[in-house]
N, C-alpha and C positions, 0 to 999 in steps of 0.2 A: 314755587310750585303753583300751578293754575288748577282751580277746581271749577268744573262746569256744572251749572244747575239748569235743568231744562224747565221750561214753562209747563204748567199743568196740562196734561193731555198730549204732550208732544210724543211720548213713547208710543201711544196708540196711533198717532199720525205717521210716525216713522214706520211702524209695523205695516200699516196700510200701504204706504208708499213702496215698501220693500217688495210687495207682491207684484208691482208693476216695474219698479226700477231696483234691481237687485244690488246696486252699488251705492245706495243711499248712505249706509253706515260708513262706507269707505270715504265718501265725500265729507261726512262729518268728522272723521278722523283727520283728513287732510286739513280741514278748517281748524281743528284743534292745534295741529302743528304750526299753521300760520300764526295762530294766537301766541304760541310759545315764542316765536321769533319777535312778534310785535311787542310783547310784554316781557321780554327777557330783562331781568333786573340789571345785568351787567353790560349788555350791549343791545339795547332795543333798536329795531329797525321798523320804520313805518311801512307796512304792507297793506293794511286795511285803511281805506280812505276815511277821513274825518266825517264825511256825510253818513257813513254807516256805523260809526263808533260813537257811543254816548256814555260819558261818565255819569253814573247815577248818584253815588255817594262815596265818601271815603273818610277814614280817620287815620290815626298815626300808624296803624298796623296793616290795614287792608283797604282796597279800593274795589268798588263794584261797578262793572261796566255792562252796558247793553249793546249788543252787536246785532245789526239787522242782517239776516242771512236768508236768502231765497232758496228754498229746497224744492 
């Protein structure tokens, strides 16, 4: 299971963008689906380029990743 944590203030930015681009949340949901394929524990497939994907930290239970996404 993947959990997404947004940077502080991103919800306000998304709300502001939605006024101009009504499909912003749809784009974020599509991005989440891409991540589910990329990080599938049984059959991962590289979809996101390594230049946009950065492992921040990990331990025996979890790994934290930072992904650059232009909205």
